[in-house]
BALOBA-1460 file (C-alpha; in Angstrom, 3 decimals):
// residues 194
<rec num="1" residu="m" x="0.060" y="-0.169" z="0.131"/>
<rec num="2" residu="a" x="1.317" y="3.422" z="-0.829"/>
<rec num="3" residu="d" x="2.559" y="5.730" z="1.834"/>
<rec num="4" residu="p" x="-0.758" y="7.981" z="2.551"/>
<rec num="5" residu="q" x="1.262" y="11.213" z="3.084"/>
<rec num="6" residu="n" x="3.165" y="10.809" z="-0.262"/>
<rec num="7" residu="a" x="-0.026" y="9.742" z="-2.056"/>
<rec num="8" residu="q" x="-1.817" y="12.680" z="-0.933"/>
<rec num="9" residu="k" x="0.811" y="15.256" z="-1.990"/>
<rec num="10" residu="e" x="0.768" y="13.219" z="-5.586"/>
<rec num="11" residu="i" x="-3.086" y="13.622" z="-5.594"/>
<rec num="12" residu="e" x="-2.678" y="17.248" z="-5.127"/>
<rec num="13" residu="a" x="0.003" y="17.862" z="-7.672"/>
<rec num="14" residu="l" x="-2.299" y="15.761" z="-10.265"/>
<rec num="15" residu="e" x="-5.452" y="17.670" z="-9.170"/>
<rec num="16" residu="k" x="-3.367" y="21.011" z="-10.016"/>
<rec num="17" residu="e" x="-1.902" y="19.750" z="-13.445"/>
<rec num="18" residu="l" x="-5.409" y="18.669" z="-14.315"/>
<rec num="19" residu="l" x="-7.004" y="21.746" z="-13.606"/>
<rec num="20" residu="d" x="-4.047" y="23.578" z="-15.255"/>
<rec num="21" residu="g" x="-4.547" y="21.240" z="-18.418"/>
<rec num="22" residu="h" x="-8.256" y="22.095" z="-18.644"/>
<rec num="23" residu="r" x="-7.627" y="26.059" z="-18.459"/>
<rec num="24" residu="r" x="-4.846" y="25.498" z="-21.156"/>
<rec num="25" residu="l" x="-7.373" y="23.449" z="-23.410"/>
<rec num="26" residu="a" x="-9.734" y="26.198" z="-23.296"/>
<rec num="27" residu="e" x="-7.334" y="28.754" z="-23.966"/>
<rec num="28" residu="l" x="-5.992" y="26.977" z="-26.971"/>
<rec num="29" residu="r" x="-9.503" y="26.433" z="-28.408"/>
<rec num="30" residu="r" x="-10.367" y="30.268" z="-28.027"/>
<rec num="31" residu="a" x="-6.717" y="30.759" z="-29.559"/>
<rec num="32" residu="q" x="-7.643" y="29.476" z="-32.742"/>
<rec num="33" residu="s" x="-8.826" y="31.509" z="-35.503"/>
<rec num="34" residu="p" x="-12.590" y="32.244" z="-35.322"/>
<rec num="35" residu="q" x="-14.532" y="30.515" z="-37.952"/>
<rec num="36" residu="p" x="-16.971" y="32.539" z="-39.831"/>
<rec num="37" residu="v" x="-19.966" y="30.593" z="-40.160"/>
<rec num="38" residu="e" x="-23.347" y="31.204" z="-42.179"/>
<rec num="39" residu="d" x="-26.477" y="32.359" z="-40.623"/>
<rec num="40" residu="y" x="-27.975" y="28.964" z="-40.493"/>
<rec num="41" residu="e" x="-31.923" y="28.511" z="-40.347"/>
<rec num="42" residu="l" x="-32.954" y="26.310" z="-37.537"/>
<rec num="43" residu="l" x="-36.409" y="25.454" z="-36.400"/>
<rec num="44" residu="g" x="-38.342" y="26.463" z="-33.098"/>
<rec num="45" residu="p" x="-41.856" y="26.038" z="-32.012"/>
<rec num="46" residu="e" x="-42.873" y="28.992" z="-33.733"/>
<rec num="47" residu="g" x="-40.949" y="28.359" z="-37.140"/>
<rec num="48" residu="p" x="-37.828" y="29.420" z="-38.769"/>
<rec num="49" residu="v" x="-35.161" y="30.677" z="-36.347"/>
<rec num="50" residu="s" x="-31.834" y="32.314" z="-37.738"/>
<rec num="51" residu="l" x="-28.515" y="31.505" z="-35.927"/>
<rec num="52" residu="s" x="-27.899" y="35.083" z="-35.300"/>
<rec num="53" residu="s" x="-31.171" y="35.718" z="-33.474"/>
<rec num="54" residu="a" x="-30.469" y="32.857" z="-31.165"/>
<rec num="55" residu="f" x="-28.088" y="35.198" z="-29.332"/>
<rec num="56" residu="g" x="-31.048" y="37.416" z="-28.199"/>
<rec num="57" residu="g" x="-29.501" y="40.431" z="-26.523"/>
<rec num="58" residu="k" x="-26.212" y="38.620" z="-26.005"/>
<rec num="59" residu="q" x="-22.792" y="39.003" z="-27.853"/>
<rec num="60" residu="d" x="-21.651" y="35.162" z="-27.067"/>
<rec num="61" residu="l" x="-23.847" y="31.915" z="-27.725"/>
<rec num="62" residu="i" x="-23.294" y="28.278" z="-26.386"/>
<rec num="63" residu="v" x="-24.828" y="25.917" z="-28.595"/>
<rec num="64" residu="v" x="-25.050" y="21.908" z="-27.330"/>
<rec num="65" residu="h" x="-24.976" y="19.672" z="-30.111"/>
<rec num="66" residu="n" x="-27.216" y="16.791" z="-28.904"/>
<rec num="67" residu="m" x="-28.278" y="13.562" z="-30.688"/>
<rec num="68" residu="g" x="-31.995" y="14.171" z="-29.530"/>
<rec num="69" residu="r" x="-34.494" y="12.061" z="-27.580"/>
<rec num="70" residu="s" x="-33.003" y="8.655" z="-28.609"/>
<rec num="71" residu="c" x="-29.867" y="9.077" z="-26.790"/>
<rec num="72" residu="p" x="-29.738" y="8.491" z="-22.746"/>
<rec num="73" residu="y" x="-26.096" y="10.200" z="-22.505"/>
<rec num="74" residu="c" x="-27.209" y="13.512" z="-24.291"/>
<rec num="75" residu="t" x="-30.123" y="13.275" z="-22.059"/>
<rec num="76" residu="m" x="-28.005" y="13.364" z="-19.052"/>
<rec num="77" residu="w" x="-25.801" y="15.967" z="-20.244"/>
<rec num="78" residu="a" x="-28.671" y="18.053" z="-20.857"/>
<rec num="79" residu="d" x="-30.504" y="17.206" z="-17.370"/>
<rec num="80" residu="g" x="-27.266" y="18.694" z="-15.753"/>
<rec num="81" residu="f" x="-27.337" y="21.878" z="-18.015"/>
<rec num="82" residu="n" x="-30.923" y="22.475" z="-17.185"/>
<rec num="83" residu="g" x="-29.764" y="22.903" z="-13.406"/>
<rec num="84" residu="l" x="-26.898" y="25.389" z="-14.714"/>
<rec num="85" residu="l" x="-29.315" y="27.282" z="-17.039"/>
<rec num="86" residu="p" x="-29.633" y="30.653" z="-14.813"/>
<rec num="87" residu="h" x="-25.929" y="30.830" z="-14.763"/>
<rec num="88" residu="l" x="-25.232" y="30.044" z="-18.319"/>
<rec num="89" residu="e" x="-27.651" y="32.520" z="-19.383"/>
<rec num="90" residu="n" x="-26.323" y="35.199" z="-17.135"/>
<rec num="91" residu="r" x="-23.009" y="34.954" z="-19.374"/>
<rec num="92" residu="a" x="-24.076" y="33.866" z="-22.618"/>
<rec num="93" residu="a" x="-27.104" y="32.877" z="-24.811"/>
<rec num="94" residu="f" x="-27.786" y="28.998" z="-24.574"/>
<rec num="95" residu="i" x="-29.574" y="26.702" z="-26.828"/>
<rec num="96" residu="v" x="-29.590" y="23.191" z="-27.503"/>
<rec num="97" residu="v" x="-30.007" y="21.784" z="-31.037"/>
<rec num="98" residu="s" x="-30.829" y="18.212" z="-31.899"/>
<rec num="99" residu="p" x="-32.276" y="16.596" z="-35.246"/>
<rec num="100" residu="d" x="-35.549" y="16.126" z="-33.464"/>
<rec num="101" residu="t" x="-38.426" y="18.053" z="-34.662"/>
<rec num="102" residu="p" x="-39.676" y="20.832" z="-32.704"/>
<rec num="103" residu="d" x="-42.764" y="19.154" z="-31.408"/>
<rec num="104" residu="v" x="-40.677" y="16.196" z="-30.264"/>
<rec num="105" residu="q" x="-38.369" y="18.295" z="-28.855"/>
<rec num="106" residu="a" x="-41.050" y="20.022" z="-26.771"/>
<rec num="107" residu="d" x="-42.583" y="16.971" z="-25.675"/>
<rec num="108" residu="f" x="-39.303" y="15.461" z="-24.489"/>
<rec num="109" residu="a" x="-38.171" y="18.597" z="-22.807"/>
<rec num="110" residu="a" x="-41.535" y="18.829" z="-20.813"/>
<rec num="111" residu="s" x="-41.136" y="15.244" z="-19.680"/>
<rec num="112" residu="r" x="-37.728" y="15.983" z="-18.545"/>
<rec num="113" residu="g" x="-38.745" y="19.198" z="-16.910"/>
<rec num="114" residu="w" x="-35.983" y="20.897" z="-19.357"/>
<rec num="115" residu="r" x="-36.224" y="24.996" z="-19.321"/>
<rec num="116" residu="f" x="-33.588" y="25.878" z="-21.974"/>
<rec num="117" residu="r" x="-34.450" y="26.741" z="-25.603"/>
<rec num="118" residu="m" x="-34.430" y="23.810" z="-28.137"/>
<rec num="119" residu="l" x="-33.902" y="24.498" z="-31.796"/>
<rec num="120" residu="s" x="-34.182" y="21.844" z="-34.559"/>
<rec num="121" residu="a" x="-31.615" y="21.200" z="-37.041"/>
<rec num="122" residu="a" x="-34.010" y="18.677" z="-38.700"/>
<rec num="123" residu="s" x="-33.936" y="20.788" z="-41.960"/>
<rec num="124" residu="s" x="-30.416" y="22.134" z="-41.785"/>
<rec num="125" residu="s" x="-26.719" y="21.206" z="-42.364"/>
<rec num="126" residu="f" x="-25.880" y="22.961" z="-39.399"/>
<rec num="127" residu="t" x="-24.950" y="19.805" z="-37.318"/>
<rec num="128" residu="r" x="-23.068" y="18.129" z="-40.338"/>
<rec num="129" residu="d" x="-21.030" y="21.291" z="-41.615"/>
<rec num="130" residu="l" x="-20.003" y="21.909" z="-37.924"/>
<rec num="131" residu="g" x="-18.470" y="18.533" z="-37.738"/>
<rec num="132" residu="y" x="-21.116" y="16.708" z="-35.321"/>
<rec num="133" residu="a" x="-22.774" y="14.390" z="-37.951"/>
<rec num="134" residu="f" x="-20.959" y="12.212" z="-40.381"/>
<rec num="135" residu="e" x="-22.225" y="9.558" z="-42.595"/>
<rec num="136" residu="r" x="-21.231" y="6.076" z="-42.957"/>
<rec num="137" residu="s" x="-22.760" y="3.275" z="-44.812"/>
<rec num="138" residu="g" x="-25.460" y="5.620" z="-46.377"/>
<rec num="139" residu="k" x="-26.825" y="6.587" z="-42.910"/>
<rec num="140" residu="w" x="-26.006" y="9.797" z="-40.781"/>
<rec num="141" residu="w" x="-24.712" y="9.511" z="-37.513"/>
<rec num="142" residu="m" x="-24.691" y="12.644" z="-34.903"/>
<rec num="143" residu="l" x="-21.990" y="13.262" z="-32.232"/>
<rec num="144" residu="p" x="-22.634" y="15.173" z="-29.133"/>
<rec num="145" residu="g" x="-20.611" y="18.166" z="-28.287"/>
<rec num="146" residu="f" x="-20.928" y="21.892" z="-27.943"/>
<rec num="147" residu="s" x="-19.655" y="25.240" z="-29.995"/>
<rec num="148" residu="t" x="-19.436" y="28.646" z="-29.002"/>
<rec num="149" residu="f" x="-20.257" y="31.629" z="-31.101"/>
<rec num="150" residu="r" x="-19.797" y="35.231" z="-30.973"/>
<rec num="151" residu="r" x="-21.658" y="37.772" z="-32.930"/>
<rec num="152" residu="n" x="-19.521" y="40.483" z="-34.473"/>
<rec num="153" residu="e" x="-20.708" y="44.413" z="-34.681"/>
<rec num="154" residu="d" x="-21.538" y="43.818" z="-38.148"/>
<rec num="155" residu="g" x="-23.851" y="41.260" z="-37.404"/>
<rec num="156" residu="s" x="-21.808" y="38.460" z="-38.661"/>
<rec num="157" residu="v" x="-21.480" y="35.340" z="-36.431"/>
<rec num="158" residu="v" x="-17.999" y="33.062" z="-35.827"/>
<rec num="159" residu="r" x="-17.461" y="29.776" z="-34.080"/>
<rec num="160" residu="v" x="-15.182" y="30.603" z="-31.457"/>
<rec num="161" residu="a" x="-14.602" y="26.972" z="-29.966"/>
<rec num="162" residu="h" x="-15.915" y="23.602" z="-29.984"/>
<rec num="163" residu="g" x="-15.309" y="20.127" z="-28.452"/>
<rec num="164" residu="p" x="-16.698" y="16.773" z="-28.180"/>
<rec num="165" residu="f" x="-18.865" y="15.442" z="-25.064"/>
<rec num="166" residu="g" x="-18.423" y="12.022" z="-23.824"/>
<rec num="167" residu="p" x="-18.048" y="9.854" z="-20.633"/>
<rec num="168" residu="g" x="-15.081" y="11.649" z="-18.290"/>
<rec num="169" residu="d" x="-15.327" y="14.835" z="-20.187"/>
<rec num="170" residu="p" x="-15.219" y="17.968" z="-18.247"/>
<rec num="171" residu="f" x="-18.707" y="18.871" z="-19.018"/>
<rec num="172" residu="n" x="-20.498" y="16.198" z="-17.008"/>
<rec num="173" residu="g" x="-19.671" y="15.748" z="-13.383"/>
<rec num="174" residu="a" x="-21.335" y="12.319" z="-12.852"/>
<rec num="175" residu="f" x="-18.395" y="10.116" z="-14.406"/>
<rec num="176" residu="h" x="-15.872" y="12.232" z="-12.176"/>
<rec num="177" residu="l" x="-17.689" y="11.701" z="-8.836"/>
<rec num="178" residu="f" x="-18.423" y="7.948" z="-9.981"/>
<rec num="179" residu="a" x="-14.688" y="7.633" z="-10.587"/>
<rec num="180" residu="h" x="-14.039" y="8.131" z="-6.829"/>
<rec num="181" residu="l" x="-16.348" y="5.379" z="-5.647"/>
<rec num="182" residu="a" x="-14.488" y="2.192" z="-4.401"/>
<rec num="183" residu="n" x="-15.081" y="0.558" z="-7.885"/>
<rec num="184" residu="g" x="-15.067" y="3.429" z="-10.168"/>
<rec num="185" residu="v" x="-17.543" y="3.909" z="-12.858"/>
<rec num="186" residu="d" x="-18.100" y="-0.233" z="-12.624"/>
<rec num="187" residu="g" x="-19.593" y="-0.492" z="-16.088"/>
<rec num="188" residu="w" x="-22.454" y="2.239" z="-15.143"/>
<rec num="189" residu="e" x="-24.545" y="3.042" z="-18.059"/>
<rec num="190" residu="a" x="-27.003" y="6.236" z="-18.596"/>
<rec num="191" residu="r" x="-30.341" y="5.416" z="-18.978"/>
<rec num="192" residu="f" x="-33.697" y="7.581" z="-19.297"/>
<rec num="193" residu="t" x="-35.084" y="6.286" z="-15.888"/>
<rec num="194" residu="y" x="-33.602" y="4.291" z="-12.974"/>
């Protein structure tokens, strides 16, 4: 068994290294040249919504690329963002985009108690163009993740940063807490209900 005092020092050093690594990763993502994007037309409950109008009164926008109601993992991430919504919206506009139609999104959001705005990319190349969908064997596959955008003074929109979601990422605390249980994650899988 490891010396507890040395193990604690190693834990503290590694925690600092990980925090510094996450800060550096965010800095590197932001340091890349912003990518101009077209003003995509997404679908909301009331009809078409332009990407530029999704900012509301904010200059920054966080978009979660969600695989839709068929993915329990995407649902778990969205459940977590629901609790953070007031904090997120204080700093930036926040939307979740999925391939589901607005009526399907509304029903699913109501069943989960979600309060954030959802838009559909069902009739748009938005998700594919931003790298969160790919074609394999004639079928489109969605990927979960996020993109951040900034609206320039001239009204144009640029993507500032983006990254994937997945078990152990820094955007969902459940896996980090499970990792500290006696048997770690231990094969746990997300579900819609437990």
